[in-house]
C-alpha positions in Angstrom: 1.0 11.7 87.7 -1.8 10.4 85.8 -3.3 7.1 86.7 -5.1 5.0 84.3 -8.8 4.3 85.3 -10.0 3.1 81.9 -7.8 1.2 79.5 -8.7 3.4 76.6 -8.1 6.7 78.2 -5.8 8.0 80.9 -7.8 9.8 83.4 -7.9 9.8 87.1 -10.8 8.0 88.8 -13.9 9.7 90.2 -13.3 11.6 93.5 -15.2 10.4 96.4 -17.9 13.1 97.2 -17.5 14.5 100.4 -21.2 14.8 101.9 -20.3 17.9 104.2 -19.3 20.0 101.1 -22.1 19.3 99.1 -25.0 22.1 98.7 -28.3 21.0 97.4 -31.4 23.1 96.7 -33.3 21.8 99.7 -30.4 22.5 102.2 -30.0 25.8 100.5 -33.5 26.8 101.2 -33.4 25.9 104.8 -29.6 27.6 105.1 -30.8 31.2 104.3 -33.2 33.4 106.0 -35.5 35.6 104.0 -33.3 38.9 104.6 -30.4 36.7 103.7 -32.3 36.1 100.2 -33.3 39.7 99.8 -29.8 41.0 100.5 -28.3 38.4 98.0 -30.9 39.4 95.3 -30.3 43.2 95.8 -26.6 42.9 95.9 -26.5 40.7 92.6 -28.7 43.8 90.9 -26.1 46.0 92.1 -23.5 44.4 90.2 -22.0 42.0 92.8 -20.4 38.8 91.0 -21.6 35.5 91.6 -18.3 34.2 93.0 -18.2 37.0 95.6 -21.7 36.5 97.0 -20.9 32.6 97.0 -18.0 33.1 99.3 -19.7 35.6 101.5 -22.9 33.5 102.0 -21.0 29.8 101.6 -23.3 28.9 98.7 -22.8 27.0 95.6 -22.7 29.7 92.4 -25.2 27.5 90.5 -27.7 27.5 93.5 -27.2 31.4 93.6 -28.0 31.7 89.9 -31.1 29.4 90.1 -32.5 31.4 93.2 -31.8 34.8 91.4 -33.7 33.3 88.3 -36.6 32.0 90.4 -37.0 35.6 92.2 -36.8 37.5 88.7 -39.7 35.0 87.7 -41.9 34.7 90.7 -41.1 37.7 92.7 -39.2 38.1 96.0 -42.2 36.8 98.1 -40.7 33.2 96.6 -38.5 33.3 99.4 -40.4 33.3 102.3 -40.9 30.1 103.9 -44.3 28.4 104.0 -45.8 27.0 107.1 -47.1 23.8 107.4 -50.7 23.6 108.5 -51.9 21.3 111.5 -55.1 19.9 111.3 -56.8 18.5 114.5 -57.5 14.6 114.2 -61.2 15.3 114.7 -61.3 17.4 111.8 -59.5 15.0 109.7 -61.9 12.0 110.7 -64.9 14.7 109.9 -63.3 15.3 106.6 -62.7 11.5 105.9 -66.4 10.8 106.7 -67.8 13.4 104.6 -66.3 11.8 101.7 
C-alpha cells in the first residue's frame, strides 16, 4: 500500500534512521585493525566483490570502496592508526612563554 506523503506525488514517508546500523567513516576507522584493512585490500585485489567483503567485515560498501581508493592513492601505511602526542604541562608553559 502506498501512502501519500506529499500531495503532488505518492511516496512513502522517509524512514526513521536506526543509529545502530549506520556506519560512518569515523566509526569505520576505529572498527578495523590494521591487519583487517590489509586483509580487505588484498582480498579486493584478488577479485573478491565489495558485497562479499562488506558482509564478511560488516562494513558498508561505499566505505570499503573509499578505503581502497585511499590505500591506492596513499599506500597501505595510510591504514595505520596515529598516536596522539602527550606534552607535559611544564613544556607547554615553556613554549607559550617563548612565543
